[in-house]
gemmi code that builds the backbone of each chain (N, CA, C; Angstrom):
import gemmi

chains = {
    "A": [
        ("UNK", (14.722, 39.947, 1.825), (15.396, 41.213, 2.094), (16.873, 41.129, 1.688)),
        ("UNK", (17.376, 42.276, 1.244), (18.785, 42.300, 0.821), (19.647, 42.901, 1.933)),
        ("UNK", (20.620, 42.134, 2.381), (21.458, 42.564, 3.495), (22.876, 42.909, 3.050)),
        ("UNK", (23.420, 43.943, 3.658), (24.847, 44.213, 3.612), (25.388, 44.011, 5.015)),
        ("UNK", (26.619, 43.541, 5.109), (27.207, 43.201, 6.412), (28.530, 43.933, 6.571)),
        ("UNK", (28.746, 44.476, 7.766), (30.048, 45.078, 8.086), (30.665, 44.297, 9.244)),
        ("UNK", (31.871, 43.796, 9.047), (32.586, 43.061, 10.095), (33.777, 43.906, 10.552)),
        ("UNK", (33.762, 44.304, 11.819), (34.773, 45.233, 12.325), (35.843, 44.606, 13.205)),
        ("UNK", (35.741, 43.315, 13.449), (36.702, 42.691, 14.373), (37.422, 41.530, 13.711)),
        ("UNK", (38.612, 41.264, 14.210), (39.424, 40.189, 13.677), (38.878, 38.824, 14.047)),
        ("UNK", (39.294, 37.780, 13.314), (38.830, 36.428, 13.606), (39.499, 35.874, 14.867)),
        ("UNK", (38.814, 34.951, 15.538), (39.329, 34.232, 16.713), (39.433, 35.108, 17.955)),
        ("UNK", (39.994, 36.319, 17.828), (40.117, 37.250, 18.945), (38.742, 37.637, 19.487)),
        ("UNK", (37.777, 37.768, 18.583), (36.495, 38.381, 18.901), (35.390, 37.591, 18.208)),
        ("UNK", (34.216, 37.546, 18.807), (33.159, 36.710, 18.249), (32.455, 37.323, 17.035)),
        ("UNK", (32.725, 38.611, 16.767), (31.986, 39.296, 15.689), (32.003, 38.545, 14.376)),
        ("UNK", (33.191, 38.033, 13.994), (33.307, 37.342, 12.707), (32.425, 36.096, 12.694)),
        ("UNK", (32.372, 35.398, 13.826), (31.529, 34.192, 13.921), (30.056, 34.553, 13.845)),
        ("UNK", (29.662, 35.586, 14.602), (28.253, 35.972, 14.638), (27.800, 36.459, 13.265)),
        ("UNK", (28.666, 37.239, 12.616), (28.328, 37.731, 11.275), (28.130, 36.563, 10.315)),
        ("UNK", (29.037, 35.595, 10.397), (28.940, 34.418, 9.537), (27.643, 33.646, 9.801)),
        ("UNK", (27.371, 33.435, 11.080), (26.147, 32.682, 11.432), (24.898, 33.437, 10.980)),
        ("UNK", (24.938, 34.766, 11.090), (23.801, 35.559, 10.630), (23.602, 35.378, 9.122)),
        ("UNK", (24.698, 35.476, 8.371), (24.617, 35.344, 6.906), (23.998, 33.997, 6.535)),
        ("UNK", (24.509, 32.946, 7.199), (24.017, 31.604, 6.902), (22.524, 31.477, 7.184)),
        ("UNK", (22.116, 32.017, 8.333), (20.710, 31.926, 8.735), (19.816, 32.750, 7.802)),
        ("UNK", (20.294, 33.929, 7.426), (19.496, 34.799, 6.550), (19.302, 34.139, 5.187)),
        ("UNK", (20.383, 33.571, 4.665), (20.310, 32.908, 3.358), (19.367, 31.702, 3.429)),
        ("UNK", (19.459, 30.964, 4.530), (18.594, 29.790, 4.707), (17.115, 30.177, 4.724)),
        ("UNK", (16.835, 31.397, 5.171), (15.465, 31.893, 5.203), (15.057, 32.552, 3.889)),
        ("UNK", (15.914, 32.481, 2.879), (15.565, 33.023, 1.574), (15.949, 34.476, 1.361)),
        ("UNK", (16.693, 35.063, 2.298), (17.170, 36.437, 2.110), (18.456, 36.426, 1.291)),
        ("UNK", (18.839, 37.624, 0.867), (20.066, 37.749, 0.085), (21.108, 38.519, 0.904)),
        ("UNK", (22.327, 38.015, 0.910), (23.446, 38.788, 1.458), (24.305, 39.184, 0.268)),
        ("UNK", (24.296, 40.467, -0.062), (24.997, 40.888, -1.279), (26.469, 41.121, -1.052)),
        ("UNK", (26.779, 41.700, 0.088), (28.175, 42.076, 0.303), (28.516, 41.991, 1.777)),
        ("UNK", (29.714, 41.475, 2.064), (30.270, 41.562, 3.412), (31.509, 42.434, 3.309)),
        ("UNK", (31.521, 43.519, 4.087), (32.637, 44.447, 4.047), (33.454, 44.278, 5.331)),
        ("UNK", (34.760, 44.150, 5.183), (35.640, 43.914, 6.330), (36.450, 45.171, 6.603)),
        ("UNK", (36.347, 45.658, 7.851), (37.000, 46.913, 8.217), (37.706, 46.743, 9.562)),
        ("UNK", (38.469, 47.753, 9.959), (39.292, 47.644, 11.172), (40.066, 46.307, 11.113)),
        ("UNK", (40.205, 45.625, 12.290), (40.880, 44.326, 12.296), (40.076, 43.253, 11.558)),
        ("UNK", (38.866, 43.565, 11.174), (38.057, 42.635, 10.390), (38.737, 42.205, 9.103)),
        ("UNK", (39.653, 43.031, 8.604), (40.348, 42.672, 7.362), (41.133, 41.365, 7.519)),
        ("UNK", (41.497, 41.036, 8.782), (42.260, 39.802, 9.013), (41.432, 38.535, 8.776)),
        ("UNK", (40.129, 38.692, 8.574), (39.300, 37.551, 8.171), (39.713, 37.030, 6.800)),
        ("UNK", (40.432, 37.851, 6.038), (40.675, 37.511, 4.644), (42.090, 37.078, 4.310)),
        ("UNK", (42.857, 36.636, 5.310), (44.189, 36.124, 4.981), (44.166, 34.607, 4.831)),
        ("UNK", (44.729, 34.125, 3.751), (44.752, 32.663, 3.562), (45.943, 32.045, 4.282)),
        ("UNK", (46.745, 32.832, 4.969), (47.916, 32.309, 5.676), (47.627, 31.874, 7.108)),
        ("UNK", (46.412, 32.073, 7.572), (46.085, 31.636, 8.932), (45.942, 30.114, 8.968)),
        ("UNK", (46.503, 29.506, 10.006), (46.402, 28.054, 10.154), (45.881, 27.739, 11.560)),
        ("UNK", (44.574, 27.822, 11.761), (44.012, 27.500, 13.075), (44.126, 26.006, 13.356)),
        ("UNK", (44.076, 25.605, 14.630), (44.149, 24.182, 14.961), (43.077, 23.384, 14.209)),
        ("UNK", (43.390, 22.129, 13.894), (42.498, 21.334, 13.041), (41.136, 21.063, 13.656)),
        ("UNK", (41.070, 21.088, 14.996), (39.769, 20.817, 15.623), (38.964, 22.108, 15.853)),
        ("UNK", (39.461, 23.205, 15.298), (38.749, 24.479, 15.416), (38.159, 24.860, 14.058)),
        ("UNK", (37.230, 25.789, 14.056), (36.670, 26.264, 12.786), (37.728, 27.070, 12.042)),
        ("UNK", (37.683, 27.025, 10.713), (38.566, 27.886, 9.929), (37.726, 29.037, 9.372)),
        ("UNK", (37.844, 30.169, 10.006), (36.943, 31.296, 9.729), (37.091, 31.788, 8.289)),
        ("UNK", (38.329, 31.876, 7.824), (38.552, 32.382, 6.466), (37.986, 31.432, 5.413)),
        ("UNK", (38.274, 30.147, 5.573), (37.764, 29.149, 4.615), (36.243, 29.147, 4.617)),
        ("UNK", (35.677, 29.304, 5.807), (34.219, 29.348, 5.938), (33.629, 30.502, 5.124)),
        ("UNK", (34.246, 31.693, 5.221), (33.788, 32.851, 4.425), (33.899, 32.558, 2.938)),
        ("UNK", (35.068, 32.023, 2.536), (35.292, 31.763, 1.107), (34.224, 30.827, 0.553)),
        ("UNK", (33.926, 29.776, 1.312), (32.943, 28.794, 0.843), (31.540, 29.376, 0.789)),
        ("UNK", (31.195, 30.135, 1.827), (29.868, 30.754, 1.861), (29.693, 31.720, 0.690)),
        ("UNK", (30.753, 32.460, 0.395), (30.698, 33.446, -0.686), (30.554, 32.773, -2.034)),
        ("UNK", (31.313, 31.694, -2.200), (31.280, 30.996, -3.480), (29.903, 30.371, -3.725)),
        ("UNK", (29.347, 29.740, -2.702), (28.059, 29.070, -2.836), (26.918, 30.062, -3.072)),
        ("UNK", (27.018, 31.238, -2.472), (25.881, 32.158, -2.484), (26.154, 33.470, -3.211)),
        ("UNK", (27.261, 33.510, -3.930), (27.597, 34.694, -4.720), (27.630, 35.971, -3.873)),
        ("UNK", (28.349, 35.902, -2.754), (28.493, 37.070, -1.875), (29.800, 37.779, -2.216)),
        ("UNK", (29.736, 39.093, -2.261), (30.898, 39.915, -2.556), (31.641, 40.193, -1.238)),
        ("UNK", (32.808, 39.582, -1.055), (33.594, 39.791, 0.168), (34.626, 40.875, -0.104)),
        ("UNK", (34.443, 42.028, 0.539), (35.308, 43.173, 0.245), (36.118, 43.565, 1.470)),
        ("UNK", (37.425, 43.650, 1.270), (38.335, 44.084, 2.333), (38.710, 45.537, 2.081)),
        ("UNK", (38.594, 46.364, 3.093), (38.930, 47.789, 2.935), (40.422, 47.960, 2.686)),
        ("UNK", (40.746, 48.700, 1.647), (42.158, 48.832, 1.258), (42.971, 49.600, 2.297)),
        ("UNK", (42.402, 50.668, 2.854), (43.161, 51.478, 3.817), (43.446, 50.661, 5.079)),
        ("UNK", (42.434, 49.944, 5.562), (42.605, 49.110, 6.753), (43.547, 47.944, 6.458)),
        ("UNK", (43.475, 47.416, 5.233), (44.318, 46.278, 4.848), (45.786, 46.674, 4.747)),
        ("UNK", (46.030, 47.861, 4.231), (47.417, 48.315, 4.101), (48.079, 48.420, 5.470)),
        ("UNK", (47.327, 48.926, 6.458), (47.887, 49.028, 7.816), (48.232, 47.658, 8.389)),
        ("UNK", (47.450, 46.641, 7.989), (47.549, 45.354, 8.682), (48.180, 44.252, 7.833)),
        ("UNK", (48.657, 44.619, 6.648), (49.396, 43.646, 5.848), (48.553, 42.613, 5.140)),
        ("UNK", (47.360, 42.991, 4.708), (46.563, 42.103, 3.849), (46.728, 42.608, 2.417)),
        ("UNK", (47.233, 41.760, 1.545), (47.589, 42.186, 0.189), (47.036, 41.231, -0.861)),
        ("UNK", (46.563, 41.796, -1.967), (46.309, 40.961, -3.143), (47.514, 41.131, -4.082)),
        ("UNK", (47.449, 40.479, -5.214), (48.617, 40.464, -6.096), (49.004, 41.879, -6.545)),
        ("UNK", (47.982, 42.648, -6.919), (48.236, 44.000, -7.409), (48.832, 44.905, -6.348)),
        ("UNK", (48.277, 44.815, -5.145), (48.765, 45.627, -4.028), (50.192, 45.245, -3.656)),
        ("UNK", (50.471, 43.946, -3.636), (51.817, 43.471, -3.299), (52.829, 44.060, -4.276)),
        ("UNK", (52.453, 44.055, -5.532), (53.342, 44.591, -6.565), (53.533, 46.097, -6.367)),
        ("UNK", (52.401, 46.780, -6.172), (52.440, 48.237, -6.024), (53.262, 48.668, -4.821)),
        ("UNK", (53.177, 47.900, -3.739), (53.870, 48.286, -2.505), (55.253, 47.654, -2.407)),
        ("UNK", (55.661, 46.918, -3.428), (56.975, 46.299, -3.415), (57.121, 45.199, -2.378)),
        ("UNK", (56.049, 44.454, -2.122), (56.111, 43.350, -1.161), (56.344, 42.038, -1.899)),
        ("UNK", (56.868, 41.033, -1.157), (57.306, 39.818, -1.848), (56.218, 38.756, -1.997)),
        ("UNK", (55.008, 39.081, -1.631), (53.939, 38.109, -1.839), (52.602, 38.660, -1.401)),
        ("UNK", (51.526, 37.970, -1.775), (50.196, 38.381, -1.327), (49.610, 37.293, -0.448)),
        ("UNK", (48.558, 37.625, 0.277), (48.001, 36.655, 1.226), (46.473, 36.639, 1.235)),
        ("UNK", (45.845, 37.255, 0.257), (44.377, 37.324, 0.278), (43.782, 35.949, -0.055)),
        ("UNK", (42.687, 35.625, 0.626), (42.054, 34.318, 0.461), (41.085, 34.332, -0.722)),
        ("UNK", (40.769, 33.156, -1.270), (39.856, 33.073, -2.417), (38.481, 33.670, -2.087)),
        ("UNK", (37.935, 34.389, -3.050), (36.605, 34.955, -2.876), (36.604, 36.345, -2.272)),
        ("UNK", (37.747, 36.756, -1.715), (37.867, 38.106, -1.162), (38.462, 39.029, -2.214)),
        ("UNK", (38.124, 40.308, -2.134), (38.812, 41.288, -2.955), (39.070, 42.532, -2.121)),
        ("UNK", (40.071, 43.304, -2.541), (40.426, 44.524, -1.822), (39.875, 45.712, -2.594)),
        ("UNK", (39.164, 46.583, -1.886), (38.626, 47.777, -2.546), (38.446, 48.892, -1.512)),
        ("UNK", (37.829, 49.979, -1.936), (37.749, 51.160, -1.073), (36.514, 51.195, -0.187)),
        ("UNK", (36.524, 52.159, 0.730), (35.409, 52.357, 1.658), (34.103, 52.696, 0.949)),
        ("UNK", (34.224, 53.191, -0.273), (33.024, 53.499, -1.054), (32.115, 52.283, -1.190)),
        ("UNK", (32.738, 51.100, -1.188), (31.964, 49.858, -1.315), (31.068, 49.627, -0.097)),
        ("UNK", (31.513, 50.115, 1.058), (30.690, 50.014, 2.275), (29.491, 50.955, 2.184)),
        ("UNK", (29.769, 52.192, 1.766), (28.690, 53.171, 1.672), (27.682, 52.733, 0.612)),
        ("UNK", (28.208, 52.228, -0.499), (27.345, 51.735, -1.567), (26.418, 50.627, -1.054)),
        ("UNK", (26.965, 49.733, -0.237), (26.145, 48.665, 0.347), (25.054, 49.263, 1.224)),
        ("UNK", (25.404, 50.311, 1.968), (24.418, 50.986, 2.808), (23.293, 51.591, 1.992)),
        ("UNK", (23.651, 52.115, 0.839), (22.645, 52.746, -0.023), (21.779, 51.686, -0.705)),
        ("UNK", (22.419, 50.628, -1.198), (21.721, 49.670, -2.062), (20.974, 48.570, -1.302)),
        ("UNK", (21.437, 48.253, -0.096), (20.802, 47.147, 0.632), (19.613, 47.651, 1.446)),
        ("UNK", (18.706, 46.736, 1.754), (17.584, 47.098, 2.615), (18.057, 47.339, 4.043)),
        ("UNK", (19.048, 46.554, 4.469), (19.601, 46.700, 5.810), (21.112, 46.545, 5.749)),
        ("UNK", (21.808, 47.374, 6.538), (23.252, 47.192, 6.713), (23.482, 46.858, 8.176)),
        ("UNK", (24.009, 45.677, 8.437), (24.219, 45.241, 9.805), (25.688, 45.336, 10.179)),
        ("UNK", (25.942, 45.905, 11.362), (27.316, 46.083, 11.825), (27.632, 45.056, 12.903)),
        ("UNK", (28.696, 44.303, 12.707), (29.139, 43.348, 13.725), (30.482, 43.822, 14.264)),
        ("UNK", (30.472, 44.265, 15.514), (31.701, 44.791, 16.086), (31.571, 44.967, 17.588)),
        ("UNK", (32.534, 45.646, 18.155), (32.588, 45.787, 19.605), (31.630, 46.865, 20.096)),
    ],
    "B": [
        ("UNK", (34.896, 39.093, -10.167), (33.524, 38.943, -9.651), (32.646, 40.071, -10.179)),
        ("UNK", (31.426, 39.758, -10.566), (30.549, 40.795, -11.130), (30.032, 41.706, -10.019)),
        ("UNK", (29.737, 42.920, -10.366), (29.222, 43.897, -9.409), (27.734, 43.677, -9.177)),
        ("UNK", (27.326, 43.341, -7.970), (25.914, 43.093, -7.725), (25.066, 44.355, -7.909)),
        ("UNK", (25.705, 45.530, -7.904), (24.909, 46.768, -7.910), (24.744, 47.340, -9.324)),
        ("UNK", (25.390, 46.693, -10.287), (25.516, 47.287, -11.610), (24.200, 47.764, -12.225)),
        ("UNK", (23.162, 46.957, -12.032), (21.915, 47.266, -12.744), (21.007, 48.215, -11.954)),
        ("UNK", (21.510, 48.783, -10.872), (20.655, 49.655, -10.072), (21.060, 51.118, -10.252)),
        ("UNK", (20.062, 51.956, -10.326), (20.317, 53.364, -10.619), (20.853, 54.131, -9.419)),
        ("UNK", (21.597, 55.194, -9.658), (22.091, 56.029, -8.573), (21.033, 57.051, -8.149)),
        ("UNK", (21.398, 57.951, -7.296), (20.514, 59.067, -7.006), (19.725, 58.949, -5.715)),
        ("UNK", (19.731, 57.772, -5.086), (18.976, 57.615, -3.843), (19.725, 58.284, -2.686)),
        ("UNK", (18.992, 59.024, -1.862), (19.616, 59.643, -0.687), (19.053, 59.009, 0.570)),
        ("UNK", (19.953, 58.455, 1.371), (19.537, 57.841, 2.622), (20.104, 58.624, 3.797)),
        ("UNK", (19.493, 58.426, 4.949), (20.000, 59.049, 6.171), (21.045, 58.131, 6.798)),
        ("UNK", (22.284, 58.574, 6.808), (23.386, 57.829, 7.407), (23.773, 58.485, 8.726)),
        ("UNK", (23.861, 57.695, 9.779), (24.402, 58.216, 11.031), (25.628, 57.404, 11.444)),
        ("UNK", (26.688, 58.113, 11.758), (27.909, 57.476, 12.262), (27.936, 57.648, 13.763)),
        ("UNK", (27.920, 56.539, 14.465), (27.872, 56.563, 15.923), (29.256, 56.266, 16.477)),
        ("UNK", (29.791, 57.230, 17.204), (31.162, 57.107, 17.733), (31.118, 56.924, 19.237)),
        ("UNK", (31.563, 55.755, 19.685), (31.436, 55.415, 21.103), (32.771, 55.280, 21.821)),
        ("UNK", (33.861, 55.338, 21.084), (35.151, 55.006, 21.705), (36.043, 56.240, 21.865)),
        ("UNK", (36.914, 56.195, 22.850), (37.894, 57.267, 23.060), (38.780, 57.396, 21.816)),
        ("UNK", (39.314, 58.601, 21.564), (40.059, 58.825, 20.320), (41.348, 58.013, 20.209)),
        ("UNK", (41.971, 57.724, 21.344), (43.208, 56.941, 21.313), (43.003, 55.708, 22.185)),
        ("UNK", (43.895, 54.753, 22.090), (43.707, 53.496, 22.827), (43.267, 52.395, 21.886)),
        ("UNK", (42.373, 52.725, 20.986), (42.003, 51.819, 19.890), (41.892, 52.657, 18.613)),
        ("UNK", (41.835, 51.974, 17.490), (41.850, 52.682, 16.208), (40.450, 53.053, 15.717)),
        ("UNK", (39.407, 52.675, 16.473), (38.040, 52.866, 15.980), (37.741, 54.316, 15.573)),
        ("UNK", (38.115, 55.266, 16.420), (37.761, 56.667, 16.154), (38.418, 57.164, 14.869)),
        ("UNK", (39.694, 56.870, 14.729), (40.431, 57.325, 13.546), (39.856, 56.711, 12.269)),
        ("UNK", (39.630, 55.400, 12.298), (39.136, 54.754, 11.075), (37.671, 55.100, 10.816)),
        ("UNK", (36.924, 55.410, 11.851), (35.550, 55.868, 11.661), (35.527, 57.207, 10.924)),
        ("UNK", (36.439, 58.073, 11.317), (36.534, 59.379, 10.668), (36.900, 59.224, 9.186)),
        ("UNK", (37.739, 58.243, 8.895), (38.096, 57.976, 7.491), (36.864, 57.558, 6.686)),
        ("UNK", (35.985, 56.787, 7.311), (34.748, 56.390, 6.620), (33.895, 57.619, 6.309)),
        ("UNK", (33.755, 58.488, 7.301), (32.906, 59.668, 7.129), (33.429, 60.544, 5.991)),
        ("UNK", (34.738, 60.711, 5.926), (35.323, 61.573, 4.894), (35.133, 60.977, 3.494)),
        ("UNK", (35.355, 59.677, 3.372), (35.157, 59.023, 2.065), (33.681, 59.063, 1.674)),
        ("UNK", (32.832, 58.810, 2.680), (31.393, 58.718, 2.407), (30.815, 60.044, 1.941)),
        ("UNK", (31.471, 61.143, 2.276), (30.966, 62.464, 1.912), (30.771, 62.577, 0.402)),
        ("UNK", (31.601, 61.861, -0.367), (31.520, 61.907, -1.826), (30.197, 61.339, -2.344)),
        ("UNK", (29.504, 60.557, -1.496), (28.264, 59.917, -1.940), (27.033, 60.794, -1.746)),
        ("UNK", (27.235, 61.961, -1.161), (26.174, 62.956, -1.010), (24.910, 62.385, -0.381)),
        ("UNK", (25.099, 61.706, 0.733), (23.968, 61.211, 1.504), (23.655, 62.211, 2.615)),
        ("UNK", (22.553, 61.979, 3.317), (22.171, 62.837, 4.434), (22.896, 62.331, 5.690)),
        ("UNK", (24.029, 62.976, 5.998), (24.952, 62.428, 6.994), (24.866, 63.158, 8.332)),
        ("UNK", (24.905, 62.388, 9.413), (25.090, 62.983, 10.732), (26.040, 62.111, 11.539)),
        ("UNK", (26.615, 62.712, 12.583), (27.498, 61.956, 13.462), (27.001, 62.105, 14.902)),
        ("UNK", (27.035, 61.015, 15.633), (26.661, 61.062, 17.044), (27.858, 60.638, 17.883)),
        ("UNK", (28.049, 61.330, 18.985), (29.167, 61.020, 19.886), (28.585, 60.676, 21.243)),
        ("UNK", (28.852, 59.454, 21.695), (28.360, 59.043, 22.998), (29.372, 58.141, 23.696)),
        ("UNK", (29.065, 57.814, 24.937), (30.031, 57.094, 25.778), (31.380, 57.825, 25.715)),
        ("UNK", (32.497, 57.083, 25.685), (33.806, 57.744, 25.615), (34.041, 58.438, 24.281)),
        ("UNK", (33.144, 58.211, 23.318), (33.253, 58.877, 22.017), (33.206, 60.394, 22.124)),
        ("UNK", (32.618, 60.921, 23.213), (32.563, 62.380, 23.372), (33.974, 62.974, 23.482)),
        ("UNK", (34.923, 62.158, 23.956), (36.311, 62.656, 24.069), (36.947, 62.932, 22.707)),
        ("UNK", (36.391, 62.329, 21.658), (36.964, 62.545, 20.320), (36.960, 64.026, 19.951)),
        ("UNK", (35.967, 64.757, 20.471), (35.804, 66.169, 20.099), (36.430, 67.126, 21.098)),
        ("UNK", (37.147, 66.582, 22.071), (37.728, 67.425, 23.130), (38.792, 68.352, 22.560)),
        ("UNK", (38.700, 69.609, 22.971), (39.722, 70.602, 22.606), (41.070, 70.259, 23.233)),
        ("UNK", (42.128, 70.722, 22.603), (43.451, 70.690, 23.229), (44.066, 69.315, 23.358)),
        ("UNK", (43.765, 68.410, 22.432), (44.391, 67.085, 22.489), (45.873, 67.196, 22.149)),
        ("UNK", (46.691, 66.530, 22.957), (48.138, 66.553, 22.729), (48.644, 65.118, 22.816)),
        ("UNK", (49.025, 64.558, 21.675), (49.367, 63.133, 21.629), (50.874, 62.895, 21.570)),
        ("UNK", (51.623, 63.956, 21.740), (53.073, 63.850, 21.560), (53.684, 62.723, 22.405)),
        ("UNK", (53.260, 62.611, 23.646), (53.871, 61.648, 24.554), (53.490, 60.194, 24.250)),
        ("UNK", (52.425, 59.979, 23.482), (52.069, 58.589, 23.166), (52.492, 58.207, 21.750)),
        ("UNK", (53.161, 59.123, 21.066), (53.723, 58.794, 19.752), (52.686, 58.495, 18.692)),
        ("UNK", (51.518, 59.107, 18.837), (50.486, 58.923, 17.820), (50.099, 60.255, 17.235)),
        ("UNK", (49.580, 60.180, 16.010), (49.169, 61.405, 15.342), (47.906, 61.967, 15.995)),
        ("UNK", (47.915, 63.255, 16.277), (46.715, 63.924, 16.765), (45.826, 64.241, 15.569)),
        ("UNK", (44.777, 63.442, 15.421), (43.918, 63.645, 14.243), (42.706, 64.527, 14.537)),
        ("UNK", (42.648, 65.090, 15.754), (41.446, 65.864, 16.115), (41.198, 67.083, 15.223)),
        ("UNK", (42.248, 67.731, 14.645), (41.932, 68.857, 13.750), (41.054, 68.458, 12.563)),
        ("UNK", (41.057, 67.186, 12.219), (40.239, 66.729, 11.085), (38.744, 66.966, 11.330)),
        ("UNK", (38.333, 66.920, 12.606), (36.902, 67.167, 12.891), (36.488, 68.574, 12.460)),
        ("UNK", (37.469, 69.490, 12.493), (37.166, 70.865, 12.059), (36.965, 70.936, 10.554)),
        ("UNK", (37.551, 69.972, 9.836), (37.436, 69.975, 8.368), (36.103, 69.400, 7.890)),
        ("UNK", (35.356, 68.757, 8.794), (34.124, 68.071, 8.382), (33.129, 69.008, 7.715)),
        ("UNK", (33.099, 70.240, 8.203), (32.174, 71.228, 7.652), (32.390, 71.386, 6.144)),
        ("UNK", (33.654, 71.354, 5.727), (33.995, 71.468, 4.317), (33.523, 70.281, 3.483)),
        ("UNK", (33.208, 69.182, 4.180), (32.674, 67.998, 3.503), (31.146, 67.939, 3.632)),
        ("UNK", (30.546, 69.041, 4.036), (29.099, 69.099, 4.260), (28.628, 68.133, 5.343)),
        ("UNK", (29.498, 67.822, 6.275), (29.081, 67.039, 7.442), (28.924, 68.032, 8.584)),
        ("UNK", (27.692, 68.466, 8.810), (27.472, 69.576, 9.744), (26.609, 69.198, 10.935)),
        ("UNK", (26.004, 68.010, 10.852), (25.152, 67.598, 11.961), (25.938, 66.722, 12.921)),
        ("UNK", (26.455, 67.335, 13.984), (27.216, 66.601, 14.994), (26.439, 66.640, 16.306)),
        ("UNK", (26.064, 65.463, 16.791), (25.281, 65.382, 18.016), (26.108, 64.778, 19.135)),
        ("UNK", (26.046, 65.410, 20.300), (26.711, 64.862, 21.477), (25.633, 64.495, 22.482)),
        ("UNK", (25.735, 63.295, 23.014), (24.737, 62.861, 23.992), (24.991, 63.544, 25.339)),
        ("UNK", (23.971, 64.214, 25.831), (24.110, 65.028, 27.048), (24.579, 64.201, 28.249)),
        ("UNK", (24.011, 63.009, 28.410), (24.353, 62.195, 29.578), (25.823, 61.787, 29.551)),
        ("UNK", (26.306, 61.359, 28.370), (27.711, 60.954, 28.255), (28.631, 62.128, 28.554)),
        ("UNK", (28.242, 63.303, 28.073), (29.031, 64.511, 28.282), (29.094, 64.845, 29.776)),
        ("UNK", (27.933, 64.849, 30.415), (27.861, 65.213, 31.834), (28.608, 64.209, 32.711)),
        ("UNK", (28.460, 62.910, 32.388), (29.129, 61.869, 33.176), (30.640, 62.039, 33.187)),
        ("UNK", (31.164, 62.661, 32.128), (32.610, 62.852, 32.013), (33.048, 64.252, 32.381)),
        ("UNK", (32.141, 65.006, 32.956), (32.497, 66.340, 33.428), (32.795, 67.324, 32.320)),
        ("UNK", (32.233, 67.094, 31.150), (32.480, 67.995, 30.022), (31.292, 68.931, 29.819)),
        ("UNK", (31.565, 70.063, 29.192), (30.490, 70.963, 28.769), (30.682, 71.261, 27.290)),
        ("UNK", (29.695, 71.941, 26.721), (29.723, 72.253, 25.297), (30.976, 73.056, 24.916)),
        ("UNK", (31.485, 73.837, 25.875), (32.664, 74.681, 25.603), (33.938, 73.854, 25.453)),
        ("UNK", (33.893, 72.593, 25.853), (35.096, 71.752, 25.764), (35.330, 71.199, 24.364)),
        ("UNK", (34.397, 71.398, 23.450), (34.515, 70.753, 22.141), (35.147, 71.665, 21.099)),
        ("UNK", (35.859, 71.051, 20.160), (36.608, 71.837, 19.184), (35.789, 72.223, 17.965)),
        ("UNK", (34.553, 71.728, 17.893), (33.642, 72.126, 16.814), (32.260, 72.390, 17.415)),
        ("UNK", (31.438, 73.173, 16.726), (30.072, 73.375, 17.220), (29.293, 72.053, 17.161)),
        ("UNK", (28.601, 71.738, 18.253), (27.812, 70.503, 18.298), (26.417, 70.814, 18.826)),
        ("UNK", (25.513, 69.878, 18.586), (24.212, 69.968, 19.227), (24.161, 68.929, 20.329)),
        ("UNK", (23.970, 69.403, 21.556), (23.880, 68.478, 22.682), (22.439, 67.991, 22.788)),
        ("UNK", (22.294, 66.691, 22.937), (20.971, 66.091, 22.840), (20.813, 65.020, 23.920)),
        ("UNK", (19.636, 64.940, 24.497), (19.417, 63.935, 25.543), (19.432, 62.529, 24.936)),
        ("UNK", (19.678, 61.557, 25.790), (19.708, 60.154, 25.351), (18.404, 59.771, 24.663)),
        ("UNK", (17.283, 60.217, 25.224), (15.971, 59.900, 24.640), (15.807, 60.497, 23.245)),
        ("UNK", (16.202, 61.776, 23.114), (16.071, 62.432, 21.810), (16.992, 61.794, 20.778)),
        ("UNK", (18.195, 61.422, 21.225), (19.140, 60.785, 20.304), (18.591, 59.426, 19.850)),
        ("UNK", (17.956, 58.723, 20.770), (17.353, 57.429, 20.423), (16.273, 57.626, 19.358)),
        ("UNK", (15.491, 58.680, 19.522), (14.455, 58.975, 18.529), (15.078, 59.299, 17.170)),
        ("UNK", (16.172, 60.062, 17.203), (16.851, 60.436, 15.967), (17.430, 59.194, 15.274)),
        ("UNK", (17.961, 58.278, 16.089), (18.497, 57.032, 15.527), (17.406, 56.243, 14.829)),
        ("UNK", (16.225, 56.299, 15.425), (15.086, 55.572, 14.876), (14.717, 56.061, 13.472)),
        ("UNK", (15.040, 57.321, 13.193), (14.697, 57.904, 11.878), (15.726, 57.574, 10.797)),
        ("UNK", (16.850, 56.988, 11.185), (17.927, 56.770, 10.216), (17.657, 55.559, 9.328)),
        ("UNK", (18.223, 55.585, 8.132), (18.198, 54.416, 7.256), (19.383, 53.498, 7.539)),
        ("UNK", (20.533, 54.110, 7.773), (21.753, 53.336, 8.001), (22.481, 53.903, 9.214)),
        ("UNK", (22.801, 53.029, 10.166), (23.595, 53.453, 11.321), (24.879, 52.644, 11.342)),
        ("UNK", (25.994, 53.346, 11.265), (27.293, 52.679, 11.341), (27.881, 52.999, 12.702)),
        ("UNK", (28.082, 51.983, 13.495), (28.521, 52.170, 14.876), (29.981, 51.756, 15.019)),
        ("UNK", (30.768, 52.662, 15.542), (32.209, 52.377, 15.723), (32.631, 52.640, 17.155)),
    ],
}
model = gemmi.Model(1)
for chain_id, residues in chains.items():
    chain = gemmi.Chain(chain_id)
    for i, (resn, *xyz) in enumerate(residues, 1):
        res = gemmi.Residue()
        res.name, res.seqid = resn, gemmi.SeqId(i, " ")
        for name, pos in zip(("N", "CA", "C"), xyz):
            atom = gemmi.Atom()
            atom.name, atom.element = name, gemmi.Element(name[0])
            atom.pos, atom.b_iso = gemmi.Position(*pos), 0.0
            res.add_atom(atom)
        chain.add_residue(res)
    model.add_chain(chain)
structure = gemmi.Structure()
structure.add_model(model)
structure.setup_entities()
């Protein structure tokens, strides 16, 4: 089965990001496909490479990047939600006149249309949030 | 990154339901959920919105946010009709529990029992819960 995933909560604060990640891993292990993970609301904070969690804790962002790279998952951060919360790629940083970007490897910033498209194209769209 | 959807044809219409459970202010869920609905309208899917729990307050007439320094976005619900989003369901139990009646809402809605709404949810292809 082809899955799309929506993550609505920020990392560490809320378990949604962890549960979504564990679901993706389990689904892939069972031979399913996860085509896209869309990050919305505070979920966009999953995609900053500037987070430095304690060394004995999981690194949620690195975990997403690695999972995406290994399994060809499209990690999409909503641009409108990202602008509110200061998640920037190189192009956005330039456009908004900011002095740097902070997006993590494997993530990209795009519009909400990517979420709806996942809903249309995937067999199931799963929402992880409050 | 390549687009996983590239080789798939357009034209599929799915039943999308947006489930709104949170009060309009206090958290950003309601506002950002409305942004999804407006963007999604361009995809010409079969769209409906359900309001339950504190989400019923999103449609309350006479919202005045001046004292909390936030934008009153409730007039946007009136614009939904122009986006062909016309199926708005309010859960009867949530409405009654909060002492509201159909006359308290700023747009025409269909009030529906919890059981009927559950049945309607069962018919959906995609449910986005905020």
